[in-house]
C-alpha positions in Angstrom: 94.0 137.8 110.7 94.3 134.9 108.3 97.7 133.4 107.6 98.9 134.3 104.1 98.1 131.7 101.5 101.6 131.1 100.2 102.3 128.6 97.5 103.9 126.3 100.1 100.7 126.4 102.2 98.6 125.9 99.1 100.4 122.7 98.2 100.2 121.4 101.8 96.5 122.2 102.1 95.5 120.8 98.8 97.2 117.4 99.4 96.4 116.7 103.0 94.0 117.8 105.7 90.5 118.2 104.2 91.6 116.3 101.1 92.7 113.3 103.2 91.0 110.0 103.4 87.8 111.2 104.8 87.7 114.4 102.9 86.2 115.3 99.5 87.8 116.7 96.4 87.0 120.4 96.9 89.7 123.0 97.4 90.1 123.8 101.1 89.4 127.3 102.1 91.4 129.0 104.9 89.4 129.2 108.1 89.7 131.8 110.9 92.0 130.9 113.8 90.3 129.0 116.6 89.5 130.8 119.8 92.1 130.5 122.4 91.2 128.0 125.1 91.6 128.8 128.8 94.4 127.1 130.7 92.0 124.4 131.9 90.9 122.4 128.8 87.1 122.6 128.7 86.8 121.1 125.1 84.6 118.0 124.9 86.8 115.2 123.4 84.2 112.5 123.8 83.2 112.4 120.2 86.8 112.3 118.9 88.0 108.9 117.4 91.4 107.7 116.4 92.2 108.0 112.7 95.1 107.3 110.5 97.4 110.2 109.4 96.1 112.6 106.8 96.9 111.4 103.3 96.5 111.9 99.6 93.3 111.4 97.7 94.2 108.9 94.9 97.3 106.9 94.3 100.8 107.7 93.0 101.4 106.4 89.5 104.5 104.3 90.2 104.5 102.9 86.7 104.9 106.5 85.4 107.7 107.1 87.9 109.4 103.9 87.1 110.1 103.0 90.7 108.0 102.1 93.8 109.2 103.0 97.3 108.0 99.6 98.5 110.2 97.8 96.0 113.2 100.0 97.0 112.9 98.7 100.6 114.4 95.3 99.5 116.1 96.1 96.2 119.8 95.5 96.9 122.2 95.8 94.0 125.1 93.4 94.6 126.8 94.4 91.3 125.8 94.5 87.7 128.8 92.4 87.1 130.8 90.4 89.7 134.2 88.8 89.0 137.4 87.8 90.8 140.6 89.8 90.3 144.0 88.0 90.1 144.8 88.7 93.7 141.5 86.9 94.7 139.7 90.1 95.5 136.0 90.4 94.5 135.3 93.1 91.9 131.8 94.5 91.8 130.9 96.8 88.9 127.9 99.1 88.8 126.5 101.1 86.0 125.0 104.4 87.1 123.4 107.1 84.9 122.4 110.5 86.1 119.3 111.9 84.4 116.5 114.4 84.4 113.0 113.0 85.0 109.5 114.1 85.9 108.3 112.3 89.1 104.8 112.3 90.5 105.3 113.0 94.2 101.6 113.6 95.0 98.6 112.7 92.9 98.6 115.1 90.0 101.8 116.9 91.1 104.9 116.4 89.0 108.4 117.2 90.2 111.4 117.8 87.9 113.7 115.4 89.6 117.3 114.5 89.1 117.9 110.8 89.4 120.5 108.0 89.5 119.3 105.2 87.2 115.8 106.8 86.9 114.9 106.3 90.6 115.0 108.1 94.0 116.8 107.1 96.0 119.3 105.7 93.5 120.3 102.0 93.5 121.2 100.5 96.9 124.8 99.6 96.3 125.7 96.6 98.5 129.0 94.8 98.9 131.3 93.2 101.4 134.1 94.9 103.3 137.3 94.7 101.2 135.6 94.3 97.8 136.9 96.4 94.9 134.1 98.7 93.8 134.0 100.1 90.3 131.3 102.6 89.4 130.9 103.3 85.7 129.2 106.7 85.9 127.6 108.5 82.9 126.1 111.9 83.2 123.0 111.7 81.0 121.5 114.9 82.6 121.5 118.4 81.3 123.4 119.5 84.4 126.9 118.8 85.8 126.9 116.0 88.5 129.2 113.7 90.5 129.0 110.8 92.9 130.4 111.3 96.4 130.6 108.2 98.5 130.8 108.2 102.3 133.5 105.9 103.4 137.3 105.6 102.9 138.9 106.1 99.5 141.5 108.1 97.6 141.1 111.8 97.1 140.6 111.5 93.3 137.6 109.2 93.9 135.8 111.6 96.2 133.3 113.0 93.7 134.0 116.6 94.6 136.5 118.2 92.3 136.1 116.0 89.2 132.8 117.5 88.1 131.3 115.5 85.3 129.7 117.6 82.6 126.6 116.5 80.6 127.4 113.6 78.3 130.7 112.8 80.0 131.6 109.8 82.0 133.9 108.9 84.9 135.0 105.7 86.6 135.0 105.6 90.4 137.1 102.7 91.8 138.1 102.0 95.4 138.1 99.3 98.1 134.9 99.1 100.2 135.7 100.2 103.8 134.7 100.5 106.6 131.7 98.1 106.9 128.5 99.9 107.9 125.5 101.9 106.5 126.7 104.7 104.2 125.4 106.8 101.4 126.4 108.5 98.2 125.1 111.7 96.7 126.0 114.4 94.1 128.5 117.0 95.4 128.1 119.7 92.8 127.1 123.2 94.1 124.5 124.3 95.1 124.7 121.1 97.1 121.3 121.4 98.7 119.6 121.6 95.3 121.3 118.5 93.9 120.5 116.4 97.0 116.9 117.7 97.4 116.1 117.0 93.7 117.0 113.3 94.3 120.7 112.6 93.7 121.4 110.3 96.6 121.3 106.6 97.5 122.3 104.0 100.1 125.7 102.4 100.1 125.8 99.3 102.4 129.1 97.5 103.2 128.6 94.2 105.0 131.2 93.1 107.5 133.4 90.2 106.6 131.4 87.2 107.6 128.2 89.3 107.5 125.9 90.6 110.2 123.9 88.1 112.2 121.1 86.7 110.1 117.9 88.7 109.9 114.6 87.6 108.6 113.8 90.9 106.9 116.1 93.7 105.7 114.7 97.1 104.6 116.4 100.2 103.3 114.7 103.5 104.4 116.1 106.8 103.2 114.5 109.8 104.8 114.2 113.0 102.8 111.8 115.8 101.9 110.0 117.3 98.8 110.5 121.0 98.1 108.0 121.1 95.2 107.9 124.9 94.9 111.7 125.4 95.2 111.5 128.0 98.1 114.1 126.3 100.2 111.6 124.6 102.5 110.0 121.2 102.4 106.4 120.8 101.5 106.2 117.1 102.1 108.4 114.5 104.0 109.1 111.0 103.0 110.9 107.7 103.2 112.2 106.6 99.8 111.1 109.9 98.2 107.3 109.4 98.0 105.1 110.7 100.9 102.7 108.4 102.7 103.4 105.1 100.8 103.7 102.8 103.8 100.7 104.5 105.5 98.4 103.2 102.9 100.4 100.1 102.0 101.8 98.8 105.3 105.0 96.8 105.3 104.3 93.1 105.9 106.2 91.3 108.6 105.6 88.3 110.9 105.5 87.9 114.7 108.9 87.1 116.1 110.9 87.9 112.9 114.1 89.8 113.3 113.7 92.9 111.2 116.8 95.0 110.3 116.4 98.5 108.9 119.2 100.4 107.2 118.2 104.0 108.0 119.7 107.1 106.3 118.8 110.7 106.8 119.2 112.8 103.6 116.8 115.5 104.5 117.6 119.0 103.3 116.3 122.4 104.6 115.5 121.0 108.1 118.2 120.5 110.7 117.0 117.2 112.2 115.0 114.1 111.4 113.9 111.2 113.5 112.5 107.7 113.5 110.0 106.4 116.1 108.7 102.8 116.4 105.3 102.3 118.0 104.7 99.7 120.8 108.2 98.4 120.6 111.9 99.1 121.1 114.8 98.5 118.8 118.6 98.0 119.0 120.4 100.9 117.5 123.8 100.6 115.7 125.1 104.1 114.8 126.5 104.1 111.3 126.4 100.3 111.4 130.2 100.3 112.0 130.0 98.1 115.2 128.4 94.7 115.8 127.4 95.9 119.3 124.3 98.1 119.6 124.8 101.5 121.4 121.2 101.9 122.6 117.9 100.1 123.2 115.2 102.7 122.4 112.1 103.5 120.5 113.2 106.9 119.0 116.4 108.1 117.3 117.3 111.6 116.2 119.6 112.1 113.2 121.2 115.1 111.5 121.7 115.1 107.7 123.9 112.3 106.5 123.7 110.5 109.9 122.6 106.9 109.5 122.6 103.6 111.2 121.0 100.2 111.5 118.1 99.2 113.8 116.8 95.8 114.7 113.6 94.7 116.4 111.0 91.9 116.7 107.3 92.3 117.3 105.7 90.0 120.0 102.1 90.6 119.0 100.2 90.7 115.7 98.5 93.9 114.6 99.1 97.2 112.8 101.9 99.4 114.2 102.9 102.9 113.2 106.4 104.2 112.6 107.1 107.8 111.7 109.2 110.9 112.3 108.6 112.1 115.9 108.0 115.6 114.5 104.3 116.1 114.1 104.7 118.3 111.0 106.9 115.7 109.3 104.5 112.9 110.0 101.4 114.7 108.9 103.1 115.7 105.7 104.1 112.3 104.6 106.8 110.7 106.8 104.7 108.1 108.4 103.9 104.4 107.8 102.8 101.1 109.3 104.1 97.6 109.9 101.4 95.0 109.5 102.4 92.1 111.8 100.9 88.7 111.1 101.1 85.4 113.0 
């Protein structure tokens, strides 16, 4: 019996699989289930060759979206305005606008997103521990929203009870602590919908004196795309767009210290993961310690868990990184590092 062709299965099939790199443009047709193989595998694998992950036919229109997941990797906002208070404390001000926006998440598929400053994830807010943070938030959306920051701050700055209605504004102000890798997101109910539609971003607090110097620093926010609003993800991604670093590998060099600020904002699935090929990394949970907790090649995270990982490559070549959940990887959460001499 054929599996039902649900809307979710339709979107998956029409974007990947037979419409991948080697496929044509015809609509895939469901095929009968394969015959069950005996316990001893008698299938001839000699003609099988290694290929990249399935992907989209065509390219995402990043100009239409107004943001590019590759640019977001290294786009750190140190403040729209920076000044010094009378007590000598650094004040960093950020202007954040929530809005409604159509985003192309797969070629030809538009998603009615909710954004901070017209992008997903929202601006990567970065500061030093002890800085005074002032967020001038304007709700330009047609829906109520807030900004909830992970970290330590007064109750009236928590972005939960002071719901900001369309057209209204609010100022969040607090001291940045503790140092580490954090995030912010809308906290209006239904919470899953507000996060899944794009209202989240990275919030990085550097320790006083900074972390040891790295040659490259990247922000990777893991999430999903529920494009038919059935409470399940149809695609998976880093920085909201599926497959970007698979087709456009991240460029690094042999021997460089690479630091990744990794955040899991995935809704509708309990766990997410990060796996690095042909290498191991130092893992700093939540980034709140200068001492790594583990030297590994795979880390598993629940929603809102995050941390910092560091690694170097010894040899040139193209190396994969992806969720170590096959479904997630084949539906968009996969990429490559291109390591050059």
